[in-house]
C-alpha positions as CSV (number, residue, x, y, z in Angstrom):
1,X,-116.8,10.3,-83.6
2,X,-119.4,7.8,-82.9
3,X,-122.3,10.2,-83.2
4,X,-120.9,11.4,-86.6
5,X,-120.4,7.9,-87.9
6,X,-124.0,7.0,-87.2
7,X,-125.5,10.1,-88.7
8,X,-123.4,9.5,-91.7
9,X,-124.7,5.8,-91.9
10,X,-128.4,7.1,-91.9
11,X,-127.8,10.0,-94.3
12,X,-125.8,7.8,-96.8
13,X,-128.6,5.2,-97.0
14,X,-130.7,4.8,-100.0
15,X,-133.5,7.0,-98.3
16,X,-131.4,10.0,-98.3
17,X,-128.6,9.2,-100.7
18,X,-125.8,11.6,-99.4
19,X,-123.1,9.1,-100.8
20,X,-120.1,11.1,-100.0
21,X,-120.8,10.3,-96.4
22,X,-120.0,6.7,-97.1
23,X,-116.4,7.8,-97.2
24,X,-116.7,9.5,-93.8
25,X,-118.3,7.0,-91.3
26,X,-115.3,4.3,-91.8
27,X,-112.8,7.2,-90.7
28,X,-114.8,7.9,-87.5
29,X,-115.4,4.2,-86.4
30,X,-111.8,3.5,-87.2
31,X,-110.7,6.3,-84.8
32,X,-113.4,5.3,-82.1
33,X,-112.3,1.7,-82.0
34,X,-108.6,2.4,-82.1
35,X,-108.5,5.1,-79.4
36,X,-111.6,4.3,-77.1
37,X,-111.4,2.3,-73.9
38,X,-112.6,-1.3,-74.1
39,X,-115.4,-0.5,-71.7
40,X,-116.6,2.6,-73.6
41,X,-116.8,0.4,-76.7
42,X,-118.8,-2.1,-75.1
43,X,-121.2,0.4,-73.6
44,X,-121.8,2.7,-76.5
45,X,-120.7,1.1,-79.9
46,X,-123.3,-1.7,-80.2
47,X,-126.5,0.3,-79.4
48,X,-125.2,3.3,-81.6
49,X,-124.6,0.7,-84.5
50,X,-127.9,-0.7,-84.0
51,X,-129.6,2.6,-83.9
52,X,-127.9,3.8,-87.0
53,X,-128.6,0.5,-89.1
54,X,-132.3,0.5,-88.0
55,X,-133.0,4.0,-89.0
56,X,-131.1,3.6,-92.3
57,X,-133.0,0.4,-93.2
58,X,-136.3,1.3,-91.9
59,X,-138.7,1.4,-95.0
60,X,-135.8,0.3,-97.3
61,X,-135.5,-3.3,-96.4
62,X,-138.7,-5.1,-97.2
63,X,-139.1,-6.8,-93.9
64,X,-141.3,-6.4,-90.6
65,X,-139.8,-4.6,-87.7
66,X,-138.8,-7.9,-85.9
67,X,-137.1,-9.2,-88.7
68,X,-135.4,-5.8,-89.2
69,X,-134.1,-5.8,-85.7
70,X,-132.5,-9.1,-86.2
71,X,-130.8,-8.0,-89.4
72,X,-129.6,-4.9,-87.6
73,X,-128.2,-7.1,-84.8
74,X,-126.5,-9.2,-87.4
75,X,-125.0,-6.1,-89.2
76,X,-123.8,-4.5,-85.9
77,X,-122.1,-7.8,-84.8
78,X,-120.4,-7.8,-88.2
79,X,-119.0,-4.3,-87.8
80,X,-117.9,-4.9,-84.2
81,X,-115.9,-7.8,-85.5
82,X,-114.4,-5.7,-88.4
83,X,-113.4,-2.6,-86.3
84,X,-112.6,-4.8,-83.4
85,X,-110.3,-6.8,-85.4
86,X,-108.5,-3.8,-86.9
87,X,-108.0,-2.2,-83.6
88,X,-106.3,-5.3,-82.5
89,X,-104.1,-5.3,-85.5
90,X,-103.3,-1.6,-85.1
91,X,-102.0,-2.3,-81.5
92,X,-99.5,-4.7,-82.9
93,X,-98.1,-3.1,-85.9
94,X,-98.2,0.5,-87.2
95,X,-96.4,0.1,-90.4
96,X,-98.0,1.2,-93.7
97,X,-98.8,-2.3,-95.2
98,X,-101.0,-2.8,-92.2
99,X,-103.4,-0.4,-93.7
100,X,-104.3,-3.3,-96.0
101,X,-105.9,-5.2,-93.3
102,X,-109.0,-3.3,-92.6
103,X,-110.3,-2.9,-96.4
104,X,-109.4,-6.6,-96.9
105,X,-111.4,-7.7,-94.0
106,X,-114.2,-5.3,-95.0
107,X,-114.3,-6.6,-98.6
108,X,-114.1,-10.3,-97.3
109,X,-117.2,-9.5,-95.1
110,X,-119.0,-7.9,-98.1
111,X,-118.3,-10.9,-100.3
112,X,-119.3,-13.5,-97.9
113,X,-122.6,-11.4,-97.1
114,X,-123.3,-11.4,-100.8
115,X,-122.8,-15.2,-101.2
116,X,-124.6,-16.3,-98.1
117,X,-126.6,-13.3,-97.3
118,X,-128.8,-12.4,-100.5
119,X,-126.9,-10.2,-102.7
120,X,-124.8,-7.1,-102.9
121,X,-127.3,-4.7,-101.6
122,X,-125.0,-3.9,-98.5
123,X,-122.0,-3.2,-100.4
124,X,-120.6,0.5,-100.0
125,X,-119.6,0.5,-103.7
126,X,-123.1,0.8,-104.8
127,X,-123.3,4.4,-103.3
128,X,-120.5,5.4,-105.7
129,X,-122.4,5.4,-109.0
130,X,-121.9,9.1,-109.5
131,X,-118.2,8.8,-109.6
132,X,-118.0,7.5,-113.2
133,X,-114.2,7.3,-113.2
134,X,-114.4,4.9,-110.2
135,X,-117.3,2.7,-111.3
136,X,-115.1,1.6,-114.2
137,X,-112.9,-0.4,-111.8
138,X,-115.8,-2.8,-111.6
139,X,-114.9,-4.0,-115.2
140,X,-111.6,-5.1,-113.7
141,X,-112.2,-6.1,-110.1
142,X,-116.1,-6.2,-109.8
143,X,-117.5,-3.9,-107.3
144,X,-115.0,-5.3,-104.7
145,X,-112.2,-3.1,-105.8
146,X,-114.2,0.0,-105.4
147,X,-115.1,-1.1,-101.9
148,X,-111.5,-1.7,-101.3
149,X,-110.4,1.6,-102.3
150,X,-113.0,3.3,-100.1
151,X,-112.0,1.4,-97.2
152,X,-108.3,1.8,-97.8
153,X,-108.8,5.6,-98.0
154,X,-110.0,5.4,-94.4
155,X,-107.4,3.2,-93.2
156,X,-104.5,5.4,-94.9
157,X,-106.1,8.6,-93.4
158,X,-106.3,7.4,-90.0
159,X,-102.7,5.8,-90.2
160,X,-101.3,9.2,-91.2
161,X,-102.8,10.9,-88.1
162,X,-100.2,12.2,-85.7
163,X,-97.2,11.1,-87.8
164,X,-94.3,13.2,-89.1
165,X,-94.2,14.1,-92.7
166,X,-91.2,11.8,-93.2
167,X,-93.2,8.8,-92.2
168,X,-96.3,9.7,-94.2
169,X,-94.5,10.4,-97.5
170,X,-94.0,6.8,-98.7
171,X,-97.4,5.5,-97.8
172,X,-99.0,8.6,-99.3
173,X,-97.1,8.3,-102.3
174,X,-98.2,4.6,-102.8
175,X,-101.7,5.5,-102.2
176,X,-101.7,8.4,-104.5
177,X,-100.2,6.3,-107.4
178,X,-102.8,3.8,-107.0
179,X,-105.7,6.3,-106.9
180,X,-104.3,8.3,-109.8
181,X,-104.1,5.1,-111.9
182,X,-107.6,4.1,-111.2
183,X,-108.9,7.7,-112.1
184,X,-106.9,8.1,-115.3
185,X,-107.9,4.7,-116.7
186,X,-111.5,4.9,-115.4
187,X,-111.9,8.5,-117.0
188,X,-110.4,7.1,-120.5
189,X,-112.8,4.1,-120.4
190,X,-115.9,6.3,-119.5
191,X,-114.8,8.8,-122.3
192,X,-115.7,6.2,-124.9
193,X,-112.8,4.0,-126.0
194,X,-114.0,1.1,-128.0
195,X,-117.7,2.3,-127.7
196,X,-120.2,0.8,-130.3
197,X,-121.9,2.9,-133.0
198,X,-124.8,0.4,-133.2
199,X,-128.0,1.3,-131.6
200,X,-131.4,-0.2,-131.1
201,X,-134.7,1.6,-130.4
202,X,-136.0,0.0,-127.1
203,X,-139.2,1.1,-125.6
204,X,-140.3,0.6,-121.8
205,X,-143.8,0.2,-120.8
206,X,-145.3,0.3,-117.3
207,X,-149.0,0.5,-116.1
208,X,-149.4,1.7,-112.6
209,X,-151.2,-0.6,-110.3
210,X,-152.1,1.7,-107.4
211,X,-155.7,1.5,-108.6
212,X,-155.7,-2.1,-108.5
213,X,-154.6,-2.3,-105.1
214,X,-157.5,0.1,-103.8
215,X,-159.9,-1.8,-105.8
216,X,-158.7,-5.1,-104.2
217,X,-159.3,-3.7,-100.8
218,X,-162.6,-2.0,-101.4
219,X,-164.0,-5.4,-103.0
220,X,-162.7,-7.4,-100.0
221,X,-163.9,-5.0,-97.0
222,X,-166.4,-2.7,-98.6
223,X,-164.3,0.2,-97.4
224,X,-162.1,2.6,-99.4
225,X,-158.4,3.0,-98.7
226,X,-156.0,5.5,-100.4
227,X,-152.6,3.7,-101.4
228,X,-149.7,6.2,-101.5
229,X,-147.7,5.5,-104.6
230,X,-144.6,6.1,-102.7
231,X,-145.5,3.7,-99.8
232,X,-143.0,0.8,-99.1
233,X,-144.0,-2.9,-99.0
234,X,-144.1,-2.6,-95.3
235,X,-146.6,0.2,-95.1
236,X,-149.7,-0.4,-92.9
237,X,-151.9,0.2,-95.9
238,X,-150.2,-2.2,-98.1
239,X,-150.5,-4.9,-95.5
240,X,-154.3,-4.3,-95.7
241,X,-154.1,-4.6,-99.3
242,X,-152.1,-7.9,-98.9
243,X,-154.9,-9.4,-96.8
244,X,-157.3,-8.5,-99.5
245,X,-155.0,-10.1,-102.3
246,X,-154.6,-13.3,-100.2
247,X,-158.5,-13.6,-100.0
248,X,-158.6,-13.3,-103.7
249,X,-156.0,-16.0,-104.3
250,X,-157.4,-18.4,-101.8
251,X,-160.9,-18.2,-103.0
252,X,-160.7,-17.2,-106.4
253,X,-163.9,-15.5,-106.1
254,X,-164.4,-13.3,-109.2
255,X,-167.9,-12.4,-108.2
256,X,-166.8,-10.8,-105.0
257,X,-163.7,-9.4,-106.6
258,X,-165.5,-8.3,-109.8
259,X,-164.3,-4.9,-109.8
260,X,-160.5,-5.9,-109.4
261,X,-161.1,-8.5,-112.1
262,X,-162.2,-5.7,-114.3
263,X,-159.3,-3.7,-113.3
264,X,-156.8,-6.5,-114.2
265,X,-158.3,-6.8,-117.6
266,X,-157.9,-3.1,-118.0
267,X,-154.2,-3.2,-116.9
268,X,-153.6,-6.0,-119.4
269,X,-155.3,-4.1,-122.2
270,X,-153.3,-0.9,-121.3
271,X,-150.1,-2.8,-121.8
272,X,-150.9,-3.8,-125.3
273,X,-152.2,-0.4,-126.0
274,X,-149.1,1.4,-124.7
275,X,-147.0,-1.4,-126.6
276,X,-148.8,-0.4,-129.8
277,X,-148.0,3.2,-129.3
278,X,-144.3,2.2,-128.8
279,X,-144.4,0.1,-132.0
280,X,-145.9,3.2,-133.8
281,X,-143.0,5.2,-132.6
282,X,-140.4,2.9,-134.1
283,X,-139.4,0.8,-131.2
284,X,-137.7,-2.5,-132.2
285,X,-137.7,-3.9,-128.7
286,X,-140.6,-3.5,-126.2
287,X,-140.0,-4.3,-122.6
288,X,-142.8,-4.4,-119.7
289,X,-141.9,-3.7,-116.1
290,X,-141.7,-6.8,-113.7
291,X,-144.9,-8.5,-113.2
292,X,-147.1,-6.0,-115.0
293,X,-149.2,-8.5,-116.8
294,X,-151.6,-10.2,-114.3
295,X,-153.7,-13.3,-114.5
296,X,-154.5,-16.8,-113.3
297,X,-152.1,-19.7,-114.4
298,X,-154.9,-21.1,-116.4
299,X,-154.8,-17.7,-118.5
300,X,-151.1,-17.9,-119.2
301,X,-151.6,-19.5,-122.8
302,X,-154.2,-16.9,-123.7
303,X,-152.0,-14.0,-122.5
304,X,-149.0,-15.2,-124.4
305,X,-151.1,-16.0,-127.5
306,X,-152.2,-12.3,-127.4
307,X,-148.5,-11.2,-127.2
308,X,-147.5,-13.4,-130.1
309,X,-150.2,-11.9,-132.2
310,X,-149.0,-8.5,-131.2
311,X,-145.4,-9.2,-131.9
312,X,-145.9,-10.7,-135.4
313,X,-148.4,-8.0,-136.4
314,X,-145.8,-5.2,-135.5
315,X,-142.6,-7.2,-136.4
316,X,-141.1,-6.4,-133.0
317,X,-139.5,-8.2,-130.2
318,X,-141.8,-7.9,-127.1
319,X,-140.8,-8.9,-123.5
320,X,-144.0,-9.8,-121.8
321,X,-143.7,-9.9,-117.9
322,X,-146.4,-12.0,-116.1
323,X,-147.5,-12.3,-112.6
324,X,-149.4,-15.6,-112.8
325,X,-151.5,-16.8,-109.6
326,X,-152.0,-20.4,-108.5
327,X,-155.4,-20.3,-106.6
328,X,-155.8,-22.0,-103.3
329,X,-155.0,-21.9,-99.6
330,X,-152.0,-19.8,-98.8
331,X,-149.8,-21.8,-96.4
332,X,-146.2,-21.0,-95.2
333,X,-143.7,-21.8,-97.7
334,X,-146.2,-22.3,-100.5
335,X,-145.1,-20.8,-104.0
336,X,-148.4,-19.6,-105.4
337,X,-147.0,-17.0,-107.9
338,X,-145.1,-17.4,-111.1
339,X,-142.9,-14.4,-112.0
340,X,-141.8,-14.8,-115.4
341,X,-140.7,-12.9,-118.7
342,X,-141.5,-14.3,-122.0
343,X,-139.5,-13.0,-125.0
344,X,-141.5,-13.1,-128.3
345,X,-139.8,-12.7,-131.8
346,X,-141.1,-10.6,-134.6
347,X,-142.5,-13.7,-136.2
348,X,-144.5,-14.3,-133.1
349,X,-142.5,-17.4,-131.7
350,X,-141.6,-17.8,-128.2
351,X,-137.7,-17.2,-128.1
352,X,-137.3,-17.9,-124.3
353,X,-139.4,-18.1,-121.2
354,X,-137.5,-17.1,-117.9
355,X,-138.6,-17.5,-114.4
356,X,-136.9,-15.0,-111.9
357,X,-133.9,-16.9,-110.4
358,X,-133.9,-15.0,-107.2
359,X,-137.2,-14.1,-105.6
360,X,-136.7,-11.6,-102.8
361,X,-136.7,-13.6,-99.4
362,X,-139.9,-13.4,-97.3
363,X,-141.6,-11.0,-100.0
364,X,-142.1,-12.9,-103.1
365,X,-143.8,-16.3,-102.9
366,X,-142.8,-17.7,-106.3
367,X,-140.7,-20.6,-107.3
368,X,-137.1,-19.6,-108.4
369,X,-135.8,-20.4,-111.9
370,X,-133.1,-22.8,-112.7
371,X,-130.2,-20.1,-112.3
372,X,-129.5,-19.7,-116.1
373,X,-129.7,-16.4,-117.9
374,X,-130.9,-17.0,-121.4
375,X,-129.2,-15.1,-124.2
376,X,-130.8,-15.0,-127.5
377,X,-129.3,-14.0,-131.1
378,X,-131.1,-11.2,-132.8
379,X,-130.3,-8.7,-135.5
380,X,-129.6,-6.2,-132.9
381,X,-127.0,-8.3,-130.9
382,X,-127.2,-11.0,-128.3
383,X,-130.0,-10.3,-125.9
384,X,-130.3,-11.5,-122.5
385,X,-133.2,-11.6,-120.1
386,X,-133.4,-11.4,-116.3
387,X,-135.6,-9.8,-113.6
388,X,-135.0,-7.2,-111.0
389,X,-133.4,-8.8,-107.9
390,X,-131.3,-11.3,-110.0
391,X,-129.0,-8.4,-110.8
392,X,-128.1,-8.2,-107.0
393,X,-126.2,-11.4,-107.6
394,X,-122.9,-10.5,-109.4
395,X,-121.6,-14.0,-109.6
396,X,-124.6,-15.2,-111.3
397,X,-124.7,-12.3,-113.6
398,X,-121.2,-13.3,-114.9
399,X,-123.0,-15.4,-117.6
400,X,-123.7,-12.4,-119.3
401,X,-119.8,-11.8,-120.0
402,X,-119.3,-15.5,-120.6
403,X,-122.0,-15.5,-123.3
404,X,-120.9,-12.2,-124.9
405,X,-124.3,-10.7,-124.2
406,X,-124.8,-7.3,-126.0
407,X,-128.1,-6.3,-124.1
408,X,-129.7,-7.3,-120.9
409,X,-133.4,-6.7,-120.7
410,X,-134.1,-6.2,-116.9
411,X,-137.8,-5.7,-116.1
412,X,-138.0,-4.7,-112.3
413,X,-140.2,-3.5,-109.6
414,X,-139.0,-1.1,-106.9
415,X,-140.5,1.2,-104.3
416,X,-139.7,5.0,-103.4
417,X,-137.4,4.4,-100.5
418,X,-135.0,2.3,-102.7
419,X,-135.1,4.5,-105.9
420,X,-132.8,5.2,-107.6
421,X,-130.4,3.3,-105.5
422,X,-131.5,-0.1,-106.7
423,X,-131.2,1.0,-110.3
424,X,-127.7,2.1,-109.7
425,X,-126.8,-1.5,-108.1
426,X,-128.1,-3.0,-111.3
427,X,-125.9,-0.8,-113.7
428,X,-122.9,-2.2,-112.2
429,X,-123.6,-5.6,-113.8
430,X,-123.4,-4.0,-117.2
431,X,-119.9,-2.5,-116.3
432,X,-118.8,-5.8,-115.0
433,X,-119.8,-7.9,-117.9
434,X,-119.4,-5.3,-120.8
435,X,-123.0,-5.0,-121.8
436,X,-125.7,-2.5,-122.2
437,X,-128.7,-2.7,-119.9
438,X,-132.4,-1.6,-120.3
439,X,-134.0,-1.7,-116.8
440,X,-137.8,-0.9,-117.1
441,X,-139.1,-0.2,-113.5
442,X,-142.4,0.1,-111.9
443,X,-142.2,2.4,-108.9
444,X,-138.6,3.6,-109.5
445,X,-136.0,4.8,-111.9
446,X,-136.0,3.2,-115.5
447,X,-132.6,3.5,-117.1
448,X,-130.8,2.5,-120.2
449,X,-127.1,2.3,-120.1
450,X,-124.2,1.3,-122.3
451,X,-121.4,-1.1,-121.3
452,X,-119.7,1.8,-119.2
453,X,-123.0,2.5,-117.2
454,X,-123.3,5.8,-119.2
455,X,-127.1,6.5,-119.5
456,X,-128.6,6.7,-123.0
457,X,-132.0,7.6,-121.3
458,X,-133.9,7.5,-118.1
459,X,-137.4,7.9,-116.8
460,X,-138.3,8.6,-113.1
461,X,-141.6,6.8,-112.2
462,X,-142.3,9.5,-109.4
463,X,-141.4,12.5,-111.5
464,X,-141.9,11.9,-115.1
465,X,-144.9,9.5,-114.7
466,X,-145.5,6.1,-115.9
467,X,-146.6,4.6,-119.2
468,X,-144.2,4.8,-121.9
469,X,-140.8,5.8,-123.2
470,X,-138.4,5.1,-126.0
471,X,-134.7,5.3,-126.3
472,X,-131.8,4.8,-128.8
473,X,-129.7,2.6,-126.9
474,X,-126.0,1.8,-127.9
475,X,-125.5,-2.0,-127.8
476,X,-122.5,-4.1,-128.1
477,X,-120.4,-6.5,-126.0
478,X,-117.0,-5.4,-124.7
479,X,-114.7,-8.0,-123.1
480,X,-113.8,-7.4,-119.3
481,X,-111.3,-8.5,-117.0
482,X,-113.8,-9.3,-114.2
483,X,-116.1,-11.6,-116.5
484,X,-113.1,-13.7,-116.9
485,X,-111.3,-13.7,-113.6
486,X,-114.3,-13.4,-111.4
487,X,-113.8,-12.9,-107.7
488,X,-110.1,-13.1,-107.3
489,X,-110.1,-9.8,-105.4
490,X,-112.4,-10.8,-102.5
491,X,-110.7,-14.3,-102.4
492,X,-107.5,-12.5,-102.1
493,X,-108.6,-10.2,-99.3
494,X,-109.9,-13.2,-97.2
495,X,-106.4,-14.8,-97.7
496,X,-104.8,-11.7,-96.6
497,X,-106.9,-11.5,-93.5
498,X,-106.1,-14.9,-92.5
499,X,-102.4,-14.5,-93.2
500,X,-102.2,-11.3,-91.2
501,X,-104.0,-12.7,-88.2
502,X,-101.9,-15.9,-88.2
503,X,-98.7,-14.0,-88.6
504,X,-99.4,-11.7,-85.8
505,X,-100.3,-14.6,-83.4
506,X,-97.3,-16.4,-84.4
507,X,-95.1,-13.4,-83.6
508,X,-96.9,-12.8,-80.4
509,X,-96.5,-16.5,-79.3
510,X,-92.9,-16.6,-80.2
511,X,-92.2,-13.3,-78.3
512,X,-94.0,-14.7,-75.3
513,X,-91.8,-18.1,-75.5
514,X,-88.7,-15.9,-75.8
515,X,-89.8,-13.8,-72.7
516,X,-90.5,-16.9,-70.7
517,X,-87.3,-18.5,-71.5
518,X,-85.4,-15.4,-70.7
519,X,-87.2,-15.2,-67.3
520,X,-86.3,-18.5,-66.6
521,X,-82.7,-18.0,-67.4
522,X,-82.6,-15.0,-65.1
523,X,-84.2,-17.0,-62.2
524,X,-81.8,-19.9,-62.3
525,X,-78.8,-19.5,-59.7
């Protein structure tokens, strides 16, 4: 059981994407922890959990090996606490309501990890994007309801093992009614009840930066390096490129890095050339991928001015995405980058200037934004702007629902091992808040979805190539329960866990007191 569980953890990871195995490994771990001896749990469980998480996260999490190992220790300890607590509860009560303890504890941990651990990346619900009827539950409970059903399925199946049919019938009936209700309402919502007939033509533009990375290193070292487009941020070659980029930032030496400077100019020129092609194809909104326009901070006004002229000349909305560099010595904690998105109107005016609210920890050296997601009124609806990793923060993204956003423009940048998984994570924010999403991605899957998460179009960077695509995207806001009630489900799960443990401890102490009193009575002459 332990081996099957760990193999399932690895194969269900974003690298392999066998999402059905996410339903398998909780079953195996529940059986193992409930039936194995304490000594066997201690000897085998922790190293097995560590190995599984390390193999699953290697090349996926953007951290060096030592940090990744610490992360795996943290994940493994959480799972030991989760499954150990379930085994403790199952020894004290075997009634059907006790099946709610495990999914409640699991969802509570997921939620706390999201709030204090950097986002929803580790939620099992993200893997279920392919089950369109199930994803619609996010509009009511957020992703927490999806995670709860997945874990509850494991808990119910293990509870049924070895029981007579008469015992199983009631519990299975309750479980079946809940799942049927979710499936029927989910299918009805996904089929299009209340869908909008209004569409807007949106274009995505991405200029690949592989050539720039290679030029940086050749200017820096005088040697040639080949960058694999599918390399992760922890790849050894990318670390060499990072050294070259650091030298460029610290010295601002445009003579030594004259070839890289020329490539940067060519990248910016290409962005406007492709944007012109998009406008010629009738695009009404044009969105660049995250940080695709590059320059020094001193060049910001010049770049924005060029964008304003373009937007006014073509009468389009243009979302420019800029990576702006503050030159100077790079020291620990110094924020030397600006990761921003500037939305320009068809009259050339700056409608909003947005800084990424949640830079990726230990990866992006940029100052975070103010936590606000701007929403701008346009003839095509209320358009919101955010950037990539911001969409991993569901509580923050509830601003979309509260402000009745019709469309979220979400420029992003991924890498091969997290694609298309990270795009699927973002789509849930549209389902939760009842709005369309346009996610233009470098090094990943770009997608346009309506409020149900139903794709209107997509483009895979690694299959279809980069540059330009245009899609007719349905837009329109739909009220959702989750955007109003928020995180009631995870808070309820945490409360249920506390109450269950407290009740069982109280019953245990009471039983011990009764037994002690009985012993004393028997011993009295």
